[in-house]
C-alpha positions as CSV (number, residue, x, y, z in Angstrom):
1,X,-5.6,-19.2,23.7
2,X,-7.3,-18.6,20.4
3,X,-6.7,-14.9,19.5
4,X,-10.2,-14.5,18.0
5,X,-11.7,-15.3,21.4
6,X,-9.5,-13.0,23.4
7,X,-11.3,-10.2,25.2
8,X,-10.4,-6.7,23.8
9,X,-8.5,-4.4,26.1
10,X,-8.4,-0.6,26.1
11,X,-4.7,-0.9,25.3
12,X,-4.9,-3.1,22.3
13,X,-3.1,-1.8,19.3
14,X,-5.4,-2.3,16.3
15,X,-2.9,-0.7,13.8
16,X,-1.0,-3.9,13.3
17,X,-4.1,-6.2,12.9
18,X,-5.2,-7.7,9.7
19,X,-8.7,-6.3,9.8
20,X,-9.9,-2.8,9.5
21,X,-12.2,-1.5,12.2
22,X,-14.2,0.8,10.1
23,X,-17.8,0.3,9.0
24,X,-19.7,1.6,5.9
25,X,-21.2,5.1,6.2
26,X,-18.8,6.1,9.0
27,X,-17.0,9.4,8.7
28,X,-13.1,9.2,8.6
29,X,-10.3,11.6,8.2
30,X,-7.3,11.0,5.9
31,X,-4.0,11.3,7.9
32,X,-0.3,11.3,6.9
33,X,1.5,8.1,7.5
34,X,5.0,9.1,7.8
35,X,6.3,5.8,9.3
36,X,5.6,3.9,6.0
37,X,7.7,5.6,3.3
38,X,5.9,3.7,0.4
39,X,2.4,4.9,1.4
40,X,3.6,8.3,2.4
41,X,5.4,9.0,-1.0
42,X,2.5,7.6,-3.0
43,X,-0.1,9.7,-1.2
44,X,2.1,12.8,-1.3
45,X,2.5,12.5,-5.0
46,X,-0.9,11.5,-6.2
47,X,-3.4,12.4,-3.6
48,X,-1.8,15.2,-1.3
49,X,-5.0,17.2,-1.9
50,X,-7.0,14.8,0.4
51,X,-4.7,14.5,3.3
52,X,-6.5,16.0,6.2
53,X,-10.0,15.9,4.6
54,X,-12.9,14.0,5.9
55,X,-14.9,11.4,3.9
56,X,-17.4,8.5,4.2
57,X,-16.6,4.9,4.1
58,X,-18.3,3.1,1.2
59,X,-16.6,-0.3,1.4
60,X,-14.2,-2.3,3.7
61,X,-12.3,-5.2,2.3
62,X,-9.6,-6.4,4.9
63,X,-7.1,-3.5,5.2
64,X,-8.5,-1.7,2.1
65,X,-11.1,1.0,2.7
66,X,-13.0,2.8,-0.1
67,X,-13.7,6.4,1.0
68,X,-15.8,9.0,-0.8
69,X,-14.3,12.5,-0.5
70,X,-16.3,15.1,-2.4
71,X,-16.9,13.7,-6.0
72,X,-14.1,11.0,-5.9
73,X,-13.8,7.6,-4.3
74,X,-10.2,6.6,-3.2
75,X,-9.0,3.3,-1.8
76,X,-6.9,3.8,1.3
77,X,-5.0,1.4,3.7
78,X,-6.8,1.4,7.0
79,X,-3.7,2.9,8.7
80,X,-4.2,6.2,6.6
81,X,-7.6,6.8,8.2
82,X,-8.8,7.8,11.7
83,X,-12.4,7.6,12.8
84,X,-14.2,10.9,13.2
85,X,-17.1,11.2,15.8
């Protein structure tokens, strides 16, 4: 069965898919990704001040998500973000 035609389930794991499920103007929160050492160390060193903060999605390109937090725009991997209602 073609995976693009498959019906979504409540238990689908979107974290391993190749497409981010965020849309422009949605509010997201930056989370720590401890299970990926490369991302964790990079964020901890360069952008630790934004972990836990909320921002607005400006652009989505695959797994890369441009988020505006305060006066700065930062590119995140989709797994570093969680949607905020």
